[in-house]
C-alpha positions as MATLAB code, in Angstrom:
seq = 'XXXXXXXXXXXXXXXXXXXXXXXXXXXXXXXXXXXXXXXXXXXXXXXXXXXXXXXXXXXXXXXXXXXXXXXXXXXXXXXXXXXXXXXXXXXXXXXXXXXXXXXXXXXXXXXXXXXXXXXXXXXXXXXXXXXXXXXXXXXXXXXXXXXXXXXXXXXXXXXXXXXXXXXXXXXXXXXXXXXXXXXXXXXXXXXXXXXXXXXXXXXXXXXXXXXXXXXXXXXXXXXXXXXXXXXXXXXXXXXXXXXXXXXXXXXXXXXXXXXXXXXX';
ca = [
      -2.522   71.668  -32.121;
      -1.005   71.858  -28.646;
      -3.830   72.753  -26.239;
      -1.322   73.551  -23.472;
      -3.032   71.224  -21.014;
       0.031   69.339  -19.809;
      -0.078   68.917  -16.022;
      -3.376   70.775  -15.715;
      -5.618   69.046  -13.164;
      -9.040   68.215  -14.566;
     -12.055   66.728  -12.792;
     -14.620   64.982  -14.999;
     -17.971   63.813  -13.632;
     -19.897   60.849  -15.022;
     -16.656   59.599  -16.548;
     -17.193   55.841  -16.742;
     -18.793   55.830  -20.199;
     -20.100   57.908  -23.084;
     -19.132   61.564  -23.336;
     -17.509   61.646  -19.893;
     -15.215   58.747  -20.759;
     -14.299   60.403  -24.064;
     -13.533   63.699  -22.280;
     -11.283   61.934  -19.760;
      -9.531   60.247  -22.681;
      -9.079   63.508  -24.613;
      -7.724   65.404  -21.599;
      -5.406   62.553  -20.668;
      -4.108   62.416  -24.228;
      -3.252   66.128  -23.952;
      -1.195   65.498  -20.825;
      -3.684   66.662  -18.204;
      -3.885   64.981  -14.821;
      -7.426   63.644  -14.875;
      -9.621   62.752  -11.915;
     -12.658   60.783  -13.034;
     -15.739   60.707  -10.826;
     -18.186   57.821  -11.195;
     -20.283   55.519   -9.024;
     -18.681   52.509  -10.691;
     -15.774   51.935  -12.996;
     -15.746   50.221  -16.383;
     -13.101   48.323  -18.344;
     -12.762   51.360  -20.620;
     -12.164   53.690  -17.661;
      -9.745   51.208  -16.105;
      -7.824   51.289  -19.391;
      -7.389   55.059  -19.005;
      -5.847   54.487  -15.593;
      -3.137   52.442  -17.267;
      -2.747   54.636  -20.345;
      -2.729   58.094  -18.772;
      -2.679   57.563  -15.018;
      -6.280   58.733  -14.679;
      -7.345   58.733  -11.033;
     -10.784   57.208  -10.500;
     -12.850   58.265   -7.506;
     -15.838   56.053   -6.709;
     -18.557   58.497   -5.679;
     -22.311   58.966   -5.961;
     -22.695   62.535   -7.189;
     -26.429   62.578   -6.501;
     -25.661   62.598   -2.771;
     -25.379   66.028   -1.184;
     -21.773   65.445   -0.086;
     -20.692   63.470   -3.176;
     -19.373   66.344   -5.310;
     -17.411   67.849   -2.409;
     -15.787   64.464   -1.762;
     -14.783   64.184   -5.427;
     -13.310   67.675   -5.558;
     -11.611   67.166   -2.204;
     -10.003   63.945   -3.395;
      -8.697   65.670   -6.527;
      -7.267   68.612   -4.590;
      -5.664   66.343   -2.015;
      -4.030   64.177   -4.682;
      -2.721   66.932   -6.968;
      -2.704   70.063   -4.818;
      -4.807   72.123   -7.203;
      -7.712   72.016   -9.674;
      -7.632   73.791  -13.035;
     -10.608   72.318  -14.916;
     -14.055   70.957  -14.084;
     -16.182   69.185  -16.678;
     -19.758   68.672  -15.469;
     -20.963   65.802  -17.615;
     -23.225   63.706  -15.385;
     -26.807   63.352  -16.597;
     -29.333   60.702  -17.530;
     -32.960   59.923  -18.183;
     -35.046   57.264  -19.908;
     -37.689   57.462  -22.636;
     -41.328   57.811  -21.567;
     -44.601   58.492  -23.329;
     -44.782   62.088  -22.147;
     -45.156   64.583  -19.294;
     -47.933   62.758  -17.422;
     -45.755   59.678  -17.000;
     -43.082   61.570  -15.053;
     -43.854   61.662  -11.319;
     -42.222   63.792   -8.618;
     -39.675   61.123   -7.729;
     -38.458   60.959  -11.319;
     -38.272   64.750  -11.618;
     -36.148   64.848   -8.464;
     -33.929   61.970   -9.629;
     -33.196   63.573  -12.994;
     -32.514   67.002  -11.505;
     -30.184   65.544   -8.854;
     -28.234   63.729  -11.589;
     -28.224   66.359  -14.275;
     -28.399   69.730  -12.522;
     -27.649   69.608   -8.807;
     -24.552   67.460   -9.313;
     -23.174   70.307  -11.446;
     -24.252   72.959   -8.936;
     -22.510   71.164   -6.079;
     -19.414   70.233   -8.065;
     -19.006   73.826   -9.244;
     -19.491   75.169   -5.725;
     -16.823   72.817   -4.400;
     -14.371   73.432   -7.261;
     -14.615   77.209   -7.587;
     -12.482   78.095   -4.537;
      -9.664   76.012   -6.057;
     -10.128   77.534   -9.515;
     -10.202   81.047   -8.078;
      -7.103   80.504   -5.951;
      -4.801   81.077   -8.904;
      -7.188   83.278  -10.936;
      -7.199   80.816  -13.782;
      -9.462   77.927  -14.613;
     -12.321   76.628  -16.673;
     -15.662   74.935  -16.157;
     -17.261   73.128  -19.089;
     -20.877   72.059  -18.669;
     -22.241   69.346  -20.948;
     -25.755   70.554  -21.689;
     -27.957   69.440  -24.614;
     -29.973   70.744  -27.528;
     -32.886   69.305  -25.528;
     -32.611   72.476  -23.456;
     -34.128   74.399  -26.366;
     -36.175   71.779  -28.269;
     -39.547   70.285  -27.254;
     -39.124   66.541  -26.613;
     -42.029   65.447  -24.351;
     -40.504   61.998  -23.798;
     -37.613   63.591  -21.861;
     -39.334   66.675  -20.476;
     -37.573   66.492  -17.096;
     -34.135   65.998  -18.649;
     -34.750   68.902  -21.041;
     -35.723   71.177  -18.158;
     -32.639   70.152  -16.183;
     -30.372   70.842  -19.156;
     -32.021   74.245  -19.670;
     -31.255   75.012  -16.040;
     -27.644   73.930  -16.583;
     -27.281   76.243  -19.572;
     -28.692   79.109  -17.518;
     -26.292   78.282  -14.679;
     -23.425   78.456  -17.164;
     -24.302   82.047  -18.054;
     -24.698   83.089  -14.416;
     -21.409   81.544  -13.285;
     -19.565   83.114  -16.196;
     -20.943   86.544  -15.406;
     -19.853   86.276  -11.778;
     -16.501   84.553  -12.085;
     -15.020   85.508  -15.465;
     -13.764   88.815  -14.028;
     -11.901   86.703  -11.447;
     -10.225   84.478  -14.014;
     -12.561   81.479  -14.309;
     -14.233   80.861  -17.654;
     -17.496   78.907  -17.832;
     -18.942   77.527  -21.071;
     -21.503   74.950  -22.155;
     -21.635   72.367  -24.917;
     -25.041   71.383  -26.298;
     -24.819   68.097  -28.206;
     -27.563   66.585  -30.283;
     -27.821   62.779  -30.410;
     -24.471   61.186  -29.542;
     -23.510   57.541  -29.928;
     -23.405   56.777  -26.192;
     -25.150   54.253  -23.881;
     -27.826   56.940  -23.436;
     -28.912   55.795  -26.909;
     -27.295   52.404  -27.391;
     -27.859   50.610  -24.059;
     -30.631   47.991  -23.785;
     -33.906   49.819  -23.262;
     -32.397   53.087  -24.490;
     -33.630   55.550  -27.068;
     -32.349   53.627  -30.071;
     -34.505   50.630  -29.175;
     -37.540   52.878  -28.694;
     -37.045   54.435  -32.127;
     -36.400   51.014  -33.660;
     -39.609   49.581  -32.220;
     -41.670   52.353  -33.798;
     -39.819   52.236  -37.126;
     -39.788   48.441  -37.334;
     -36.026   48.169  -37.669;
     -32.914   47.381  -35.625;
     -31.414   49.672  -33.003;
     -28.299   50.115  -35.156;
     -30.329   51.082  -38.206;
     -32.365   53.435  -36.063;
     -29.212   55.273  -34.995;
     -27.493   55.200  -38.370;
     -30.470   55.988  -40.592;
     -33.813   56.700  -38.900;
     -32.688   59.176  -36.242;
     -30.622   61.389  -38.594;
     -33.483   61.433  -41.120;
     -36.322   62.045  -38.664;
     -34.405   64.664  -36.674;
     -33.240   66.564  -39.743;
     -29.538   66.171  -39.032;
     -27.873   67.894  -41.970;
     -24.690   65.822  -41.916;
     -26.731   62.622  -42.076;
     -25.204   61.097  -38.956;
     -25.243   61.443  -35.193;
     -22.286   62.839  -33.257;
     -19.489   60.643  -31.916;
     -18.430   61.030  -28.246;
     -14.876   61.935  -29.253;
     -16.135   64.929  -31.226;
     -17.793   66.362  -28.123;
     -14.691   65.545  -26.092;
     -12.389   67.395  -28.481;
     -14.562   70.494  -28.163;
     -14.585   70.171  -24.362;
     -10.788   69.894  -24.291;
     -10.465   73.042  -26.413;
     -12.854   75.008  -24.174;
     -10.964   73.823  -21.104;
      -7.653   74.921  -22.578;
      -5.810   78.244  -22.620;
      -6.321   78.214  -26.409;
      -9.897   79.411  -25.776;
      -8.687   81.997  -23.300;
     -11.268   84.720  -23.998;
     -14.297   82.479  -24.592;
     -16.750   82.469  -21.692;
     -20.491   82.419  -21.104;
     -20.984   80.715  -24.463;
     -22.985   77.683  -25.575;
     -21.583   75.578  -28.405;
     -24.031   73.404  -30.325;
     -22.664   70.200  -31.851;
     -25.597   68.472  -33.521;
     -24.771   67.978  -37.202;
     -27.052   70.866  -38.123;
     -30.190   69.581  -36.399;
     -31.095   72.948  -34.849;
     -32.010   75.197  -37.783;
     -32.776   78.440  -35.967;
     -30.289   81.295  -35.620;
];
């Protein structure tokens, strides 16, 4: 299926690994001109530079001026911006709410929510200039499910989902569509990195991190398909929502969790 993304200019935040890297890959594969924002690069992101000509901007998006610098660099390089994918977000497992102090709440909200607020604010004038564009926010099913070990991250993702609705309501009449994707567990460094969630689950279950991801997590979380989501599956959905093929979809949240969320 041709997503009609050739020569569209797309900015992807948090693009050095995980979902962000997969989104940059998917958009580049469709012929988009991709600008990847990340504090540091990775061999995988460097490979996309060679394969698709992805432009990498080294930027800390938790800084107040970081998002504007990223968007400015993209606009200066390509002369326009058609797509923004707000993907940046992170946390770490804790025992519960009482372990999360003010500094950690602020850190997680700067990463996960305010980076998207500032990136959207900087990108919207460019998107509105030609009355056509798309913002895709990578939210999470954590926004609607009670996980005390990531209470701050869940709250930030809930705020991001709410922001998606508000931006769509304001800017869809002016030609900019805004949608959110809410993944369940995805095979990314968020889970697989040393000290990540897979190791925490493995320690409790008395197994390996790989077995925790492949067997324990799908079983304990009630994932109907019996497996967690792959980054490329989220990326394919993001590319579709960013494309003209989803031209009348806006203000929507798309869950991709293998059937974990059972409610209607």
